[in-house]
Backbone as JSON, one array per atom type, in Angstrom:
{
  "sequence": "MADIFTKSKRSDIMSKINAKDTKPEIFMRKLIFSMGYRYRLHKKELPGKPDMVFAKHKKVIFVHGCFWHGHKDCKKATVPQTNTDFWQQKIYNNIQRDKKTYRHLKEIGWDYLLIWGCQIKKKNIPELKTAVNDFFKNKDI",
  "N": [[-8.01, -13.03, 6.25], [-8.76, -11.18, 9.07], [-10.22, -7.97, 9.64], [-8.59, -5.42, 11.5], [-10.0, -3.45, 12.68], [-13.23, -2.45, 13.96], [-16.37, -2.69, 12.21], [-17.73, -0.21, 12.16], [-15.66, 1.55, 12.92], [-13.84, 1.2, 10.79], [-15.44, 2.2, 8.72], [-15.6, 4.86, 9.53], [-12.92, 5.62, 9.27], [-12.52, 5.27, 6.48], [-14.3, 7.18, 5.51], [-13.01, 9.53, 5.87], [-11.19, 9.86, 3.87], [-9.99, 11.89, 1.37], [-11.47, 13.1, -1.66], [-10.64, 15.05, -3.31], [-7.99, 17.48, -3.63], [-5.77, 15.96, -2.89], [-2.49, 14.73, -1.91], [-0.94, 13.82, -4.2], [-2.36, 15.16, -6.23], [-2.05, 17.89, -5.53], [0.73, 18.06, -5.74], [1.02, 17.72, -8.53], [-0.44, 19.95, -9.41], [1.17, 22.09, -8.52], [3.5, 21.55, -9.97], [2.6, 21.77, -12.65], [1.67, 24.41, -12.67], [4.09, 25.71, -12.23], [5.21, 25.3, -14.68], [4.02, 27.12, -16.23], [1.4, 26.83, -17.06], [-2.03, 27.57, -16.71], [-4.98, 26.92, -14.85], [-8.29, 25.72, -13.96], [-10.07, 24.34, -11.19], [-11.74, 21.22, -10.74], [-14.21, 21.44, -12.4], [-17.58, 21.37, -12.33], [-19.31, 21.27, -14.44], [-18.23, 19.7, -16.4], [-17.83, 16.3, -17.52], [-17.06, 13.95, -15.0], [-15.85, 15.76, -13.27], [-13.09, 16.99, -13.63], [-9.69, 17.06, -12.34], [-7.96, 19.15, -13.06], [-8.65, 21.82, -15.21], [-8.27, 23.12, -18.39], [-9.52, 25.4, -19.98], [-9.29, 27.1, -22.29], [-7.8, 25.55, -23.97], [-9.33, 23.35, -24.21], [-8.83, 21.03, -22.7], [-8.24, 18.57, -20.17], [-6.96, 17.38, -17.03], [-6.64, 14.43, -15.21], [-5.83, 13.23, -12.02], [-5.31, 10.25, -10.84], [-5.82, 8.01, -8.16], [-4.15, 5.0, -7.65], [-5.24, 2.73, -6.33], [-8.04, 3.34, -5.99], [-8.93, 3.71, -8.59], [-8.25, 1.46, -9.93], [-5.63, 0.83, -11.14], [-4.1, -0.9, -13.56], [-1.92, -3.65, -13.16], [-0.43, -2.48, -11.12], [1.32, -2.2, -8.08], [0.18, -0.79, -6.04], [-2.48, -1.06, -6.34], [-3.83, -3.2, -5.2], [-6.37, -5.44, -4.14], [-8.06, -5.27, -1.04], [-7.76, -7.73, 1.61], [-9.9, -8.22, 3.2], [-13.44, -8.14, 3.05], [-13.57, -8.52, 0.3], [-15.23, -8.95, -2.0], [-16.89, -6.67, -1.99], [-14.95, -4.61, -2.41], [-13.83, -5.3, -4.88], [-16.06, -4.97, -6.56], [-16.59, -2.25, -6.12], [-14.25, -0.99, -7.13], [-14.33, -1.93, -9.76], [-16.71, -0.67, -10.62], [-15.85, 2.0, -10.45], [-13.88, 2.02, -12.46], [-15.46, 1.52, -14.73], [-17.09, 3.8, -14.69], [-15.12, 5.75, -15.08], [-14.28, 5.13, -17.72], [-16.6, 5.75, -19.13], [-16.72, 8.48, -18.6], [-14.38, 9.39, -19.93], [-15.04, 8.78, -22.6], [-17.28, 10.44, -22.95], [-16.13, 12.99, -22.6], [-14.46, 13.07, -24.88], [-16.44, 12.97, -26.86], [-17.63, 15.48, -26.6], [-15.64, 17.08, -27.44], [-13.31, 17.46, -25.9], [-9.98, 16.93, -24.72], [-8.11, 14.61, -22.73], [-5.76, 13.97, -20.11], [-4.36, 11.41, -18.28], [-2.99, 10.9, -15.2], [-1.33, 8.76, -13.12], [-1.24, 8.0, -9.62], [1.03, 6.54, -8.78], [2.96, 7.34, -10.54], [3.75, 9.79, -9.75], [6.33, 11.19, -8.49], [9.23, 12.72, -7.1], [11.55, 12.04, -8.47], [10.56, 11.49, -10.96], [9.93, 13.85, -12.2], [11.05, 15.04, -14.63], [9.95, 13.29, -16.63], [7.21, 13.62, -16.14], [6.89, 16.35, -16.74], [7.5, 16.29, -19.47], [5.39, 14.68, -20.4], [3.18, 16.34, -19.85], [3.81, 18.65, -21.37], [3.86, 17.49, -23.96], [1.2, 16.74, -24.13], [-0.09, 19.21, -24.32], [0.97, 20.15, -26.69], [0.16, 18.32, -28.61], [-2.52, 18.05, -30.74], [-4.28, 16.05, -31.3], [-4.75, 14.12, -29.28]],
  "CA": [[-7.48, -12.18, 7.3], [-9.79, -10.32, 9.65], [-9.89, -6.56, 9.78], [-8.22, -5.12, 12.88], [-10.95, -2.46, 13.18], [-14.64, -2.79, 13.87], [-16.99, -2.21, 10.97], [-18.01, 1.23, 12.28], [-14.38, 2.27, 12.93], [-13.35, 1.15, 9.41], [-16.28, 3.13, 7.98], [-15.17, 6.2, 9.93], [-11.6, 5.84, 8.65], [-12.68, 5.41, 5.03], [-15.05, 8.4, 5.21], [-12.1, 10.68, 5.98], [-10.31, 9.91, 2.7], [-10.41, 12.99, 0.49], [-11.62, 12.84, -3.08], [-9.9, 16.09, -4.02], [-6.9, 18.11, -2.87], [-4.88, 14.93, -2.37], [-1.08, 15.07, -2.07], [-0.51, 13.72, -5.6], [-3.01, 16.22, -7.01], [-1.38, 19.15, -5.21], [2.06, 17.96, -6.34], [0.87, 17.97, -9.97], [-0.86, 21.35, -9.59], [2.35, 22.95, -8.37], [4.4, 21.29, -11.1], [2.01, 22.33, -13.87], [1.68, 25.87, -12.51], [5.48, 26.16, -12.41], [5.51, 25.19, -16.1], [3.38, 28.25, -16.89], [0.02, 26.53, -17.45], [-3.03, 28.0, -15.74], [-6.1, 25.98, -14.89], [-9.36, 25.79, -12.98], [-10.19, 23.06, -10.49], [-12.97, 20.47, -10.53], [-15.38, 22.05, -13.04], [-18.73, 20.47, -12.21], [-20.01, 21.21, -15.72], [-17.59, 18.69, -17.26], [-17.95, 14.92, -17.03], [-16.03, 13.47, -14.1], [-15.25, 16.85, -12.49], [-11.63, 16.8, -13.75], [-8.85, 17.7, -11.33], [-7.49, 20.42, -13.62], [-9.34, 22.15, -16.46], [-7.6, 24.13, -19.21], [-10.67, 25.68, -20.84], [-8.95, 27.65, -23.6], [-7.22, 24.46, -24.76], [-10.29, 22.23, -24.18], [-8.09, 19.88, -22.18], [-8.35, 18.34, -18.73], [-6.03, 16.4, -16.46], [-7.09, 13.66, -14.06], [-4.81, 12.6, -11.2], [-6.04, 9.12, -10.27], [-5.21, 7.11, -7.19], [-4.04, 3.66, -8.23], [-6.18, 1.82, -5.69], [-9.44, 3.7, -6.21], [-9.29, 3.66, -10.01], [-7.87, 0.15, -10.46], [-4.49, 0.92, -12.05], [-3.72, -2.26, -13.96], [-0.55, -4.11, -12.91], [0.25, -1.58, -10.17], [1.34, -2.82, -6.76], [-0.66, -0.01, -5.13], [-3.88, -1.3, -6.69], [-4.24, -4.53, -4.76], [-7.66, -5.49, -3.45], [-7.89, -5.67, 0.36], [-8.05, -9.13, 1.91], [-11.19, -8.3, 3.88], [-14.56, -7.59, 2.28], [-13.03, -8.54, -1.06], [-16.28, -8.78, -3.02], [-17.27, -5.26, -2.0], [-13.91, -3.77, -3.01], [-13.73, -5.62, -6.31], [-17.19, -4.32, -7.23], [-16.38, -0.8, -6.0], [-13.2, -0.59, -8.07], [-14.86, -2.19, -11.1], [-17.64, 0.42, -10.92], [-15.04, 3.2, -10.69], [-13.24, 1.88, -13.78], [-16.5, 1.68, -15.75], [-17.47, 5.21, -14.68], [-14.02, 6.49, -15.71], [-14.34, 4.9, -19.17], [-17.74, 6.52, -19.62], [-16.31, 9.89, -18.51], [-13.42, 9.67, -21.01], [-15.8, 8.78, -23.87], [-18.12, 11.64, -22.99], [-15.24, 14.13, -22.84], [-14.07, 13.03, -26.29], [-17.62, 13.29, -27.66], [-17.9, 16.92, -26.56], [-14.49, 17.79, -27.99], [-12.25, 17.72, -24.92], [-8.92, 15.94, -24.58], [-7.77, 14.39, -21.33], [-4.51, 13.31, -19.75], [-4.51, 10.66, -17.04], [-1.73, 10.71, -14.47], [-1.54, 7.83, -12.0], [-0.56, 8.35, -8.38], [2.34, 5.89, -8.68], [3.9, 8.05, -11.43], [4.05, 11.1, -9.17], [7.48, 11.13, -7.59], [10.2, 13.77, -7.45], [12.51, 11.53, -9.46], [9.87, 11.41, -12.25], [9.54, 15.2, -12.66], [11.3, 15.26, -16.07], [8.97, 12.55, -17.43], [5.9, 14.25, -15.96], [6.91, 17.6, -17.51], [7.43, 15.91, -20.88], [4.02, 14.22, -20.68], [2.29, 17.51, -19.84], [4.12, 19.47, -22.56], [3.39, 16.75, -25.14], [-0.26, 16.8, -24.08], [-0.54, 20.52, -24.81], [1.42, 20.32, -28.07], [-0.56, 17.4, -29.5], [-3.92, 18.44, -30.94], [-5.1, 14.86, -31.56], [-4.58, 13.09, -28.25]],
  "C": [[-8.57, -11.25, 7.79], [-9.29, -8.89, 9.78], [-9.57, -6.28, 11.25], [-9.16, -4.09, 13.5], [-12.37, -3.0, 13.12], [-15.2, -2.21, 12.59], [-17.25, -0.7, 11.03], [-16.72, 2.06, 12.28], [-13.79, 2.31, 11.52], [-14.13, 2.14, 8.54], [-15.87, 4.56, 8.27], [-13.83, 6.55, 9.27], [-11.75, 6.11, 7.16], [-13.4, 6.71, 4.66], [-14.16, 9.64, 5.24], [-11.13, 10.81, 4.8], [-10.85, 10.95, 1.73], [-10.49, 12.55, -0.96], [-10.89, 13.9, -3.9], [-8.9, 16.72, -3.05], [-6.0, 17.07, -2.2], [-3.43, 15.36, -2.59], [-0.6, 14.93, -3.51], [-1.11, 14.82, -6.47], [-2.33, 17.56, -6.77], [0.03, 19.19, -5.8], [1.98, 18.32, -7.83], [0.43, 19.4, -10.24], [0.34, 22.28, -9.53], [3.3, 22.79, -9.55], [3.88, 21.97, -12.37], [1.97, 23.85, -13.82], [3.08, 26.42, -12.76], [5.92, 26.1, -13.87], [4.83, 26.3, -16.91], [1.95, 28.0, -17.35], [-0.93, 26.96, -16.33], [-4.31, 27.19, -15.93], [-7.16, 26.37, -13.86], [-9.49, 24.39, -12.38], [-11.61, 22.52, -10.52], [-14.22, 21.13, -11.11], [-16.53, 21.05, -13.05], [-19.47, 20.3, -13.53], [-19.44, 20.14, -16.65], [-17.76, 17.3, -16.66], [-16.77, 14.55, -16.13], [-15.4, 14.52, -13.21], [-13.72, 16.75, -12.49], [-10.85, 17.59, -12.69], [-8.34, 19.06, -11.79], [-8.13, 20.63, -14.99], [-8.63, 23.31, -17.13], [-8.58, 24.51, -20.31], [-10.27, 26.19, -22.22], [-8.33, 26.62, -24.53], [-8.21, 23.3, -24.95], [-9.59, 20.93, -23.79], [-8.29, 19.79, -20.67], [-7.31, 17.32, -18.3], [-6.71, 15.77, -15.25], [-5.86, 13.12, -13.34], [-5.53, 11.5, -10.43], [-5.2, 8.36, -9.26], [-5.25, 5.69, -7.74], [-5.06, 2.69, -7.63], [-7.61, 2.11, -6.12], [-9.87, 3.54, -7.67], [-8.76, 2.41, -10.71], [-6.75, 0.2, -11.48], [-3.96, -0.49, -12.32], [-2.23, -2.52, -13.74], [0.25, -3.18, -11.99], [0.19, -2.2, -8.78], [0.49, -2.06, -5.74], [-2.15, -0.26, -5.35], [-4.35, -2.69, -6.29], [-5.54, -4.44, -3.96], [-7.43, -5.93, -2.01], [-8.33, -7.12, 0.59], [-9.35, -9.3, 2.68], [-12.24, -7.62, 3.01], [-14.22, -7.49, 0.79], [-14.08, -8.3, -2.14], [-16.71, -7.32, -3.13], [-16.25, -4.42, -2.73], [-13.73, -4.04, -4.49], [-14.85, -4.92, -7.09], [-17.03, -2.81, -7.23], [-15.37, -0.32, -7.04], [-13.65, -0.82, -9.51], [-15.82, -1.07, -11.52], [-16.9, 1.73, -11.2], [-14.41, 3.17, -12.08], [-14.27, 2.1, -14.89], [-16.95, 3.15, -15.84], [-16.39, 6.07, -15.35], [-14.06, 6.34, -17.23], [-15.46, 5.72, -19.8], [-17.4, 8.02, -19.64], [-15.38, 10.24, -19.67], [-14.13, 9.73, -22.36], [-16.62, 10.05, -24.01], [-17.27, 12.89, -23.25], [-14.83, 14.2, -24.31], [-15.23, 13.44, -27.19], [-17.91, 14.79, -27.69], [-16.68, 17.75, -26.93], [-13.37, 18.13, -27.03], [-11.25, 16.57, -24.94], [-8.6, 15.78, -23.1], [-6.4, 13.71, -21.22], [-4.74, 12.66, -18.4], [-3.14, 10.46, -16.43], [-2.05, 9.85, -13.25], [-0.71, 8.25, -10.8], [0.84, 7.76, -8.27], [3.39, 6.56, -9.57], [4.43, 9.32, -10.78], [5.1, 10.96, -8.08], [8.46, 12.21, -8.03], [11.16, 13.29, -8.53], [11.9, 11.46, -10.87], [9.48, 12.78, -12.81], [9.87, 15.42, -14.13], [10.29, 14.54, -16.97], [7.58, 13.17, -17.34], [5.81, 15.55, -16.77], [6.79, 17.3, -19.01], [6.02, 15.49, -21.25], [3.05, 15.39, -20.76], [2.55, 18.37, -21.07], [3.64, 18.8, -23.84], [1.87, 16.81, -25.24], [-0.76, 18.13, -24.65], [-0.1, 20.78, -26.25], [0.58, 19.51, -29.04], [-2.04, 17.78, -29.56], [-4.84, 17.24, -31.07], [-4.93, 13.77, -30.53], [-5.89, 12.39, -28.01]]
}
């Protein structure tokens, strides 16, 4: 299937996609703040510039987009039908970088929680709250 946009138009469209302050990330920030947890955003000093940093707990939360981070078995993580080789390599590289980030965080004594974009829905608020509370209660995640 051919792309409906020219190469330069597609490039322009893709360049406007935000890496931070996405709707799922803001949704989770508001939810976590309402639960009484306070955090800092995108600490450059930590591997992967986590979306939310809880320094006194040495914990971080990542809110990952299913497509960009290759959420396994998720319908939102399908590879586009055009320029397939490029996208497969791009997503593979993102997954490898994420794995390296998680290992590095563990090595320096930080715990992380990964929340996928497809999990973030109003109907899932009770499960999301439970996951966050369990994350802060568990010292050995």
